[in-house]
LOBA-468724 format. One line per 8 residues: number of its first residue (from 1); for each residue z, y, x of C-alpha. Coordinates in nm, 4 decimals, m for minus. Layout:
N
NUM> Z Y X  ...
END
This chain:
358
1> 3.8448 0.7480 1.0632  3.6287 0.4397 1.1093  3.5208 0.4557 0.7438  3.4202 0.8221 0.7796  3.2180 0.7471 1.0909  3.0217 0.4712 0.9153  2.9464 0.6945 0.6175  2.8179 0.9829 0.8273
9> 2.5857 0.7484 1.0170  2.4300 0.6094 0.6977  2.1334 0.7743 0.5292  2.0039 0.7102 0.1796  1.6274 0.7096 0.1363  1.4369 0.8613 m0.1483  1.3036 0.6121 m0.4029  0.9748 0.4644 m0.2857
17> 0.7660 0.4632 m0.6047  0.4408 0.2650 m0.6229  0.2652 0.2824 m0.9612  m0.0616 0.1320 m1.0783  m0.2153 0.0748 m1.4215  m0.0238 m0.2534 m1.4638  0.3306 m0.2051 m1.3357  0.5862 0.0162 m1.1635
25> 0.7451 m0.0887 m0.8330  1.0379 0.0841 m0.6661  1.2589 0.0360 m0.3596  1.5482 0.2395 m0.2208  1.6982 0.1876 0.1240  2.0076 0.2788 0.3194  1.9664 0.3310 0.6933  2.2615 0.2594 0.9175
33> 2.1790 0.2814 1.2859  1.8568 0.0851 1.3366  1.9056 m0.1305 1.0275  1.7629 m0.0732 0.6798  1.9513 m0.2194 0.3832  1.8017 m0.2477 0.0346  2.0098 m0.0472 m0.2133  1.7945 m0.1368 m0.5138
41> 1.4530 m0.2761 m0.6034  1.2632 m0.3088 m0.9284  0.9326 m0.4285 m1.0709  0.8636 m0.3676 m1.4387  0.5504 m0.3292 m1.6557  0.4099 0.0037 m1.7656  0.5432 0.1408 m2.0938  0.2787 m0.0487 m2.2922
49> 0.1062 m0.3721 m2.1929  m0.1555 m0.3244 m2.4658  m0.4742 m0.3877 m2.2682  m0.6813 m0.2013 m2.5294  m0.5180 0.1184 m2.4015  m0.6976 0.2468 m2.0948  m0.4264 0.3455 m1.8474  m0.4599 0.5142 m1.5117
57> m0.2337 0.4961 m1.2071  m0.0817 0.8297 m1.3136  0.1747 0.8033 m1.5962  0.2505 1.0990 m1.8213  0.5797 1.2900 m1.8329  0.7324 1.0739 m2.1070  0.6595 0.7533 m1.9189  0.8009 0.8933 m1.5955
65> 1.1211 0.9890 m1.7785  1.1358 0.6410 m1.9282  1.0861 0.4839 m1.5841  1.3507 0.7104 m1.4323  1.6063 0.5947 m1.6894  1.5297 0.2312 m1.6072  1.5711 0.2949 m1.2354  1.9087 0.4627 m1.2946
73> 2.0296 0.1574 m1.4888  1.9139 m0.0711 m1.2078  2.1214 0.0930 m0.9389  1.8860 0.3539 m0.7910  2.0581 0.6711 m0.6741  1.9309 1.0255 m0.7230  1.6025 1.1757 m0.8410  1.4170 1.2058 m0.5096
81> 1.1000 0.9968 m0.4864  0.8311 0.9348 m0.2274  0.4842 0.8559 m0.3576  0.1280 0.8238 m0.2323  m0.1919 0.9683 m0.3785  m0.4509 0.7251 m0.5086  m0.7090 0.6145 m0.2532  m0.9735 0.7044 m0.5130
89> m0.8694 1.0697 m0.4798  m0.8511 1.0857 m0.0996  m1.1454 1.0652 0.1378  m1.1619 0.9313 0.4945  m1.3743 1.0875 0.7674  m1.4541 0.9965 1.1269  m1.5050 1.3139 1.3297  m1.5997 1.3997 1.6865
97> m1.3525 1.6723 1.7861  m1.2840 1.8515 2.1138  m0.9958 1.7114 2.3241  m0.6527 1.8656 2.2642  m0.6381 2.0039 2.6169  m0.9550 2.2092 2.5528  m0.7528 2.4641 2.3568  m1.0101 2.4612 2.0765
105> m0.8864 2.5158 1.7165  m0.9141 2.1443 1.6394  m0.7583 2.1519 1.2919  m0.9828 2.4372 1.1845  m1.2915 2.2571 1.3170  m1.1889 1.9392 1.1357  m1.1273 2.1296 0.8125  m1.4681 2.2987 0.8256
113> m1.6468 1.9692 0.8932  m1.4685 1.7889 0.6094  m1.5319 2.0787 0.3714  m1.9021 2.0431 0.4500  m1.8915 1.6682 0.3780  m1.6863 1.7097 0.0598  m1.8951 2.0112 m0.0489  m1.5916 2.2247 m0.1216
121> m1.3997 2.5218 0.0231  m1.2073 2.4593 0.3480  m0.8732 2.5359 0.1808  m0.9290 2.3080 m0.1204  m0.7557 2.0065 0.0378  m0.4623 1.8966 0.2498  m0.5578 1.7285 0.5763  m0.4144 1.4764 0.8156
129> m0.5933 1.3434 1.1240  m0.5327 1.1593 1.4499  m0.7381 1.0640 1.7521  m0.8901 0.7174 1.7764  m0.8938 0.5060 2.0939  m1.1841 0.6235 2.3132  m1.5179 0.4401 2.3037  m1.6849 0.5187 2.6329
137> m1.7402 0.8939 2.6564  m1.7085 0.9461 2.2821  m1.3750 1.0729 2.1464  m1.3417 1.0444 1.7699  m1.0661 1.1209 1.5204  m0.9866 0.9660 1.1826  m0.9076 1.2207 0.9125  m0.7865 1.1831 0.5539
145> m0.8229 1.4650 0.3000  m0.6613 1.4968 m0.0435  m0.7401 1.7748 m0.2953  m0.4678 2.0380 m0.3252  m0.5248 2.0505 m0.7005  m0.4290 1.6830 m0.7308  m0.1191 1.7269 m0.5137  m0.0025 2.0337 m0.7063
153> m0.0575 1.8733 m1.0491  0.1295 1.5622 m0.9331  0.4246 1.7677 m0.8102  0.4357 1.9536 m1.1435  0.4201 1.6266 m1.3391  0.7132 1.4719 m1.1545  0.9138 1.7952 m1.1700  0.8666 1.8139 m1.5474
161> 0.9971 1.4556 m1.5684  1.3130 1.5521 m1.3790  1.2088 1.3927 m1.0511  1.1747 1.5554 m0.7088  0.8861 1.4520 m0.4836  1.0530 1.4424 m0.1429  0.7370 1.3177 0.0281  0.3752 1.2146 m0.0230
169> 0.2496 0.9539 0.2187  m0.0911 0.8085 0.2921  m0.1270 0.4683 0.1307  m0.2602 0.3322 0.4603  0.0575 0.4167 0.6487  0.2911 0.3047 0.3702  0.1215 m0.0364 0.3550  0.1549 m0.0914 0.7281
177> 0.5133 0.0346 0.7323  0.5982 m0.1921 0.4393  0.4635 m0.4883 0.6318  0.6995 m0.3854 0.9107  0.4038 m0.3163 1.1421  0.5062 m0.0103 1.3417  0.2051 0.2118 1.2835  0.1988 0.5730 1.3878
185> m0.0551 0.8455 1.4540  0.0751 0.9683 1.7877  m0.0553 0.9163 2.1386  0.1818 0.6417 2.2570  m0.0591 0.3566 2.1822  m0.0890 0.1073 2.4675  m0.1436 m0.2317 2.3021  m0.5002 m0.3585 2.2639
193> m0.4778 m0.6058 1.9767  m0.6515 m0.5477 1.6446  m0.4434 m0.6344 1.3390  m0.5537 m0.6245 0.9769  m0.3587 m0.5401 0.6623  m0.5023 m0.6195 0.3195  m0.3308 m0.4881 0.0094  m0.4608 m0.6377 m0.3145
201> m0.4115 m0.3727 m0.5792  m0.4689 m0.3686 m0.9536  m0.8013 m0.1871 m0.9917  m0.8920 m0.1783 m0.6224  m0.7708 m0.3098 m0.2876  m0.7357 m0.1547 0.0559  m0.8126 m0.2983 0.3998  m0.6556 m0.1310 0.7034
209> m0.7267 m0.2189 1.0651  m0.5038 m0.1068 1.3481  m0.5452 m0.1117 1.7243  m0.2010 m0.1354 1.8729  0.0043 0.1167 1.6767  m0.2834 0.3265 1.5471  m0.4815 0.3064 1.2225  m0.8463 0.2946 1.3266
217> m1.0242 0.1999 1.0044  m0.9606 0.1885 0.6286  m1.1887 0.0455 0.3630  m1.1340 0.0795 m0.0106  m1.2460 m0.2374 m0.1906  m1.3473 m0.1818 m0.5527  m1.1972 m0.5087 m0.6749  m0.8406 m0.5896 m0.7730
225> m0.6070 m0.8116 m0.9708  m0.7163 m0.6620 m1.3049  m1.0067 m0.9081 m1.2953  m0.7589 m1.1978 m1.2637  m0.5702 m1.0710 m1.5674  m0.8973 m1.0443 m1.7615  m0.9947 m1.4042 m1.6845  m0.6473 m1.5298 m1.7754
233> m0.6250 m1.3426 m2.1067  m0.9869 m1.3635 m2.2233  m1.1279 m1.6863 m2.0819  m0.8063 m1.8886 m2.1023  m0.6567 m1.6937 m2.3966  m0.3168 m1.6645 m2.2294  m0.0405 m1.4364 m2.3530  0.0730 m1.1445 m2.1350
241> 0.3627 m1.3617 m2.0178  0.1259 m1.6448 m1.9292  m0.1143 m1.4109 m1.7553  0.1738 m1.2701 m1.5520  0.2513 m1.6223 m1.4266  m0.1122 m1.6592 m1.3205  m0.0952 m1.3214 m1.1496  0.2149 m1.4211 m0.9550
249> 0.0780 m1.7683 m0.8774  0.4025 m1.9259 m0.9994  0.3965 m2.2625 m1.1793  0.6833 m2.4849 m1.2878  0.6951 m2.8581 m1.2126  0.6077 m2.9694 m1.5672  0.2755 m2.7857 m1.5746  0.2025 m2.7698 m1.2040
257> m0.1400 m2.9384 m1.2028  m0.2851 m2.7656 m1.5094  m0.1369 m2.4338 m1.4033  m0.2808 m2.4656 m1.0528  m0.6264 m2.5225 m1.2015  m0.6009 m2.2073 m1.4118  m0.4653 m2.0093 m1.1149  m0.7569 m2.1224 m0.8982
265> m1.0165 m2.0461 m1.1656  m0.8651 m1.7023 m1.2306  m0.8355 m1.6037 m0.8638  m1.1416 m1.7614 m0.7004  m1.3890 m1.4885 m0.8026  m1.1688 m1.2053 m0.6759  m1.0849 m1.3969 m0.3579  m1.4562 m1.4264 m0.2712
273> m1.5314 m1.0589 m0.3418  m1.2391 m0.9380 m0.1314  m1.3265 m1.1780 0.1505  m1.6871 m1.0573 0.1597  m1.5760 m0.6934 0.1796  m1.3121 m0.7600 0.4435  m1.5634 m0.9548 0.6506  m1.7788 m0.6400 0.6703
281> m1.4835 m0.4327 0.7904  m1.3775 m0.6891 1.0504  m1.7345 m0.7273 1.1794  m1.7709 m0.3497 1.2150  m1.4464 m0.3084 1.4081  m1.5179 m0.6150 1.6197  m1.8491 m0.4583 1.7228  m1.6948 m0.1146 1.7791
289> m1.4014 m0.2339 1.9919  m1.5581 m0.5366 2.1605  m1.2935 m0.5835 2.4276  m0.9965 m0.5980 2.1875  m0.8870 m0.9405 2.0549  m0.7936 m0.9898 1.6898  m0.4297 m1.0572 1.6074  m0.3234 m1.1358 1.2504
297> m0.4204 m1.0602 0.8915  m0.1241 m0.9469 0.6811  m0.1511 m0.9736 0.3020  0.0447 m0.7664 0.0520  0.0224 m0.6773 m0.3151  m0.0880 m0.9117 m0.5919  m0.1677 m1.2668 m0.4832  m0.0491 m1.2185 m0.1259
305> 0.1022 m1.5669 m0.1212  m0.1732 m1.7250 m0.3321  m0.3282 m2.0305 m0.1570  m0.6687 m1.9602 m0.3156  m0.6827 m1.6136 m0.1565  m0.5599 m1.7368 0.1796  m0.8074 m2.0247 0.1868  m1.1042 m1.7984 0.1098
313> m1.0044 m1.5535 0.3831  m0.9326 m1.8255 0.6373  m1.2670 m2.0022 0.5863  m1.4651 m1.6852 0.6582  m1.2503 m1.4855 0.9014  m1.0523 m1.7491 1.0888  m0.7699 m1.5004 1.1591  m0.4048 m1.6154 1.1335
321> m0.2778 m1.5029 0.7919  0.0726 m1.3754 0.7166  0.2325 m1.2608 0.3916  0.3944 m0.9180 0.4184  0.7593 m0.9438 0.3298  1.0146 m0.6980 0.4698  1.3145 m0.8982 0.5877  1.5577 m0.6618 0.4147
329> 1.3909 m0.7428 0.0799  1.3574 m1.1183 0.1195  1.7314 m1.1737 0.1231  1.7795 m0.9713 m0.1974  1.5311 m1.1531 m0.4204  1.6210 m1.4583 m0.6267  1.5060 m1.7257 m0.6898  1.4233 m1.7784 m0.3229
337> 1.0937 m1.9598 m0.3945  0.9554 m1.6409 m0.5479  1.0900 m1.4037 m0.2820  0.7707 m1.3853 m0.0741  0.5467 m1.3142 m0.3720  0.7761 m1.0464 m0.5127  0.8564 m0.8829 m0.1788  0.4857 m0.8599 m0.0922
345> 0.4238 m0.6747 m0.4206  0.7106 m0.4413 m0.3301  0.6064 m0.3870 0.0305  0.4200 m0.0581 m0.0306  0.7164 0.0838 m0.2233  0.9334 m0.0313 0.0680  0.7020 0.1479 0.3121  0.7287 0.4679 0.1076
353> 1.1086 0.4504 0.0999  1.1213 0.3780 0.4738  0.9976 0.7318 0.5495  1.3502 0.8567 0.4716  1.2262 1.1959 0.3476  1.5548 1.2836 0.1860
END
């Protein structure tokens, strides 16, 4: 009887699947009460690491089938997945909308305004939006739109590969959820501290600022870890295995000093570009919400535990910096000295799984 009670209270998540042009990351969770346990996790390279082949974030059917077979061998359960559309496909909009209590057709107004900005038909995209904290007498909302054609083609692609898309989440929310920041889009926000999340991606990065529990700003940064890989493989003539060590920031004791020099040289350019972009976002939000203090900056993705990145950000922003690492993942990753770097790369996949769409 006790065993049956435990089983009925547990819930298996769909597989949080985070794919870019370099690698595939996946996490699956089991929820029991208020606790999430990691059932399985995986990071593995795309089907081909040949850099002469121009890959996109979207694999084809054959590669998805190949990835699905790997996940099955690594302990993942079922075919349900949760994914997020690329930030290059979606668009963000700040809108002035009537208050909810006005009775006005807010969603229709938002859709018409975004259609005008995107120069498309009002029913050409899916829409999500939420109100922002008030600024004086102005009440604004943040909206995100994604083309229906992209969503439908993605669903077809995964279905043809034998996978079921149980949910599609905004990258912004998955990143924050993966960092275990409790972000939502409801009206329960009471805290007045601004926190920042920075996810360093492969071809681009994403900065998200929250006020209390609400996403108030997102900025796509057109720089990512692909530039680090290029420096490592072209300037330093490293093999893919060597470049991967530079990407992870890992160095063994025998080559620590020389490896650190290569890591710094490979990462310093990207660190400066990302810092400059994030400084713009922080300055804008600081001016917009002048009375709110800044909290922390949480890093995830590639290089989240890299000292070169942290030093560049700290010198310009002066905000306490944390590395995103869900506690449930940290205890599952060995060797322990690499757990923060790996878990931060997995944090978006963790955030997708934590929706529990299934």
